N, C-alpha and C positions, 0 to 999 in steps of 0.2 A: 504493500500500500504506500509506496514511495512515488513521488512526482517531482518535477523540477522545483515546485514551490516548497514542498516539504524539505527538500535538500537545501534550498536557499535559506530556510529558517533553522536548519539543523535539527529537525525532528525525524524520528524513525518512521512514523505513520502520518499520512496526510489526513489526519482526523483532528479537526478543530472543535474543542468542546467549550461551549458557552455555559456558564453557571453563575448564580449569585453567591455561591459558597466557596470561600478560599480553600477549604480542605479538599473539595472536589476538583477545583482548578489545578491545585498542586499535584493531586493524584493523577490527573489526566496527563500532565507534563511528565511525571515520573513513569507513567505507563508507556511512554513513547509518542503520545500525541502532543497537541498544543493547547494548553489550558488558557481560557479567556475569562477573566473575572468581570462579571457585570457590576457596574458602578452605580446604577440608578438608585439603590437604597441608601447610599452614603450621602447624607445631607450635611454631615460634619466632616470637614477635611481631616481632622485628627483620627476619626474612625477609619477612613480609607488608608491613611498612613500606617496605622496599626496593623491592618490586615495585609498591606503590601510588605511591611516588615516581616510578617509571618510567612508570606509567600517566598520572600527572599531566602528564608531559612529552610522551608520544607519543600520547595521545588527543586532542591538539590542543584541549583545553578542552571537548571534547564530553562529554555525560553518559554515565555508566557506573554499574554497581552491583556488589554483592558477594553471593555465595551462601555460606551457612554450613550446617552440619549440626548441628542441636540436636535429638536424639531426643525424641519426645513423652514417653517414660518415662525418667526419670533412673535411672542405676545407683546404688543406695544400699546402705549397710551395714545390718545389722539394726536399729541404733539410729536410722536415718534420715539419717545423715551421707552426704555425697557420697563416692563411692569414688574413690581415686586410681588412677593407672595401675598402680602396684605392687599395690594391692588386687585389681584386676581380673586381673592376670597370675597372682596366687596362686590364683585360682578355676579356672584352666584345668586339666582333668584330664590326668594323665600319659599316659593312653591316646591322647588326641588328639595330644599332642606326638609320641608314637611314630609315629602314623599319618602325620604330616607328614614325619618323617625317612625313613620307609620309602618313601613315595611319591617323595620327592626322590632317594633312593638308587637306586630302580628306574630312574630316567631319567638317572642319572649327573650330577646337578646338584652342582657343586663348592660347598664352603663359602665364606663370605666370608673375606677375609684376617683374620688375628688383629688384634683391635682395631678392625676396620672396622664402623661402625655401619650398621644397616639404613637404606637410603635411602627406604624406603616405610613410613610409619607411619600408623596409622588413629586416632591419639589425637584427631584433629580431630572424631571422632564422639562425643567425650565433652563434656558440656555446659561444664565449666569451661575446656576449651581453646577452645571456640567463643566463650565470653565474653571470653577474652583477645584473640581475633581482633577482636571488636567494639570493645574498648577502643582498639585501633589504628585500625580502620576509621572510627570516628566522628570522628577527627581529620582526615579527608579529605572532600572534597565529593561523597561518593557520593549518588546520587539514588534508589537502590533497594536494599533488603535483602531477599533471598530466603532461605527456609528449606526444605530438601529433605525434612525428616521431620516433618510436622505443623506446627501453628502455633508460632511462637516463644513463650517465656514472656511473660506479660502485661507485665512490667517492661521487657522488650526492645522490645515493640511501642510502649509509651509513650515510651521513650527515643528510638526512631527518629522517631516522630511529633513529638516535641519539637524535633527537629533538622530537621524538614521532609523526612524520608526516607520514601518509600512502602515498604510492607511487602508482600511476596508470599509465598505458600506453595503448595507442590505438593499436589495432591489426586488420588487415584485413583478417587474415586467422588463422586456427588452428596452423599452423607452427609458425607464429609470436607470437601467444599466449603462446606456449610452450617456446619460447625464452625468453619472458618476465618472465615467472615463473622461469626459470633457472637463470635469472638475479636478482632474489630476489624481484620482483615486488609484491605488495600486492593485487592489483585489476587490472583485465584486462577489458578494454573497447572494446567489440567486435563491431567494426564499419562496418556496411554493405555498400554495393554498393550504396544504396539510399541516403547516408548521404551527407551533404554539406561539402565543404572543402576537404582536402586530404583524399582520400578513395580508397579502393581496388576494386576488381571485383567480390566479392561474396556477394550475397544478405543476408539480416539480418535473414530471416527465416531459411536459411541453416547455416549461420555462427554461430549464437548464440548457438545452441545446440552442434555444433562441438567444439566451444571454451570452453563451460562448461565441456564437457567430457575431453578435452585436458589438462585442468589445475586443475581439481578437486583435493582438496576441495577449492582452491582459488575462491573468489567471482568474478563473471563476471557481467558487466553492458552491456545491449543491447543498441546499438546506430544505427541510420540510418533509416529515414523514420517514426519515431515515433512522434506522435503529438496528440494522443487521449488516453482516459482511457482504451478503449478496446485493444489498442495496448500495453499498459503497462501490462494489464492482460495477453496478449499473450506472452510477453517477460518473465514474471515470470513463466508462464506455461512451457516455453522452458528451464527453469533452471536458468535464470538470477536472480541476487539478487537486481536488480534495473535497471533503464533506464538512459541514458545519452542523454539529449535533447539540441540542439543548435539552429537550424534554427527557431523553433517556436517562439523564443523570439524576433526575428528581427522586428516583426510588433506589439510588445507590446508598450503601451503608455510610458513606462519608457525608451525605447530604444532611442538612440540619433544618428540616421543615418545622420543627417545634410542635408537631401535631400528629399524634398517632392516628387520629380520625382521618386526617387528610391523606396520610400514606395509605390507609385502608381503602379510601375512595379511589385513589389512583390505581392501586393494584387490582381493584375490582372492575374498573371502567373498561368498556370496549371502545373500539375505534370510532363508533358512532355516538359516543357520549360527550363529545365536545361541540362547541358552537362558536362562531365568530360573533362577538358582541362588543358594543361600545361601553358596556357597563363599567369597565375598570378604568379606562383612561379617556374615553371620548372618541378614540379611533378604533376601528375593527381589530379585535385581538382574539385569537382562538384560545379558549379556556374550557375547563369543565363546565358542562351545563348544570346549573343549579336553579333553585327557586329565586335566587338573587338575580341571575342573568335573565330568567324568565320575566321577572317583574320589570326590569329595565327595557326589555324588548317587547313588552306588551303594548300594543297600540293605544290601549286605554290609559297608559301612564304618561308622564311628562316627557319621556325620552331622555337620552343622555345628552349632556352638554358637550361642547367641543373641548378638545385638549387646550390648556391644562386644567380647565375649570372642573371637569368631571373627576379627575384624579384627586383634586383637593376636596371636592364635595364628599367623596366616599371614603376618604382616608381613615377617618376615625371609625366609621362603620365597619370597614374591613378589619381594622384592629380588633374591634369588639367581637366580630364573628370568629376571627382566628383565636383570640384569647379564650373565649368560652366554648369553642369547638361546636358551634351550632351547625350540625351536619347538613340540614337541608339547604343552608346558604353557603356552606364552606366549599371553596373552590380555589383554583390557581390556574395561571396560564399553562397550557400543555397542548401538545399537538396530537394528531390522530394516531401517532405511534403508541399512544398510551395503551392501546389494545394489546400490545406485545409486552408491556411492562407488568409482568405477572408475578414477579418475585423480587425481593431485595437482594442485590448483589453488590459486591465491591466494584470500584472503578476498574481495577485490574481484571476482574471477571468479565466485565463488559468488553474490554479490549480483547480478552482471550476469545470470546464468542465472535467478535468482529473479525478477527484474523482467521479463525476457523471457517466462518461463513464465506469470507473473501476467497480463501483457498478452494472451497467447494465450488464456488461460482467459476473461478478461473479453470479448474479442472473440467467442469462441465462444458465450458466453451471450447476448451482444447479438444475434447472428445468430439464435439459437434463439427469442429473444423478439421478433424482427422489428424490432429497433432499429438494425440495421446496413444 
């Protein structure tokens, strides 16, 4: 599972693993892949620095990267100034706040203790917060900077390149991929409809070769619905130089979901138990289908607000749902590959399965081609 890109980055396998958990990212790099730590939950720079210090120690000096979320469109005040979190909070309609409280009350979700802050904030989806994350990250030897929502601003791309850091951006269409290439991006992650989190409407089997053709000779990583070695082989056969995996790590033993109930739901879910919903952030994101997503997607409700308003609106509610493990409402971003995530395994065990499946696929193709 080596390609020109994996050799360039000095990793054994062309498997890029996105995860919000430092222990998982470090384990991916130690297993021969390329761990990518998601930064969106780090609203305090010191917290990110602490976990990057940990990565430095436990990744054994192997390469890793960072994924940030810098929306392509900046939230601005009428005069053109960037909006603060307080500015955005003030824009949330009272009716939407009431809908949140009514939905929580319907399911008996307790309030947080007095003075307890929400443990789940989405301010990382605001550009100024992401820039603060980058100020920290560029003090560490990261090898890759990925952006989940469009191309990063031009000055960020320049800054990364000046420090020898490759830049990747996720794309849901060939048109998006070409925009990334025009913006000076080094790697395009072609993320298909099956993927967890923010994703478009084109399936991976169609999107991957379209993106490869659109940006050649830039390397493309295939993402969305990939969780087996056979699928890795298929992605490389379609022209990708590697795969980008996210959901499959959620049920690894190194992951820290802080919720036995959520882990049980993931292990029990089938590939049809996810939905693309705006409930979490205001943009379509694939996640477990729950009574929470159903409420937001119900035409009788107020509907989700645009990003970043929706994320700020539901932040405390999501914290309450997670803290008290209210199972009908409890969910997480995850892709359709959840149907294959039927047991808890270590990151190394996932890689062992990937390599065995890849070898089976190559052997099968060699037999078909008369080479075995």
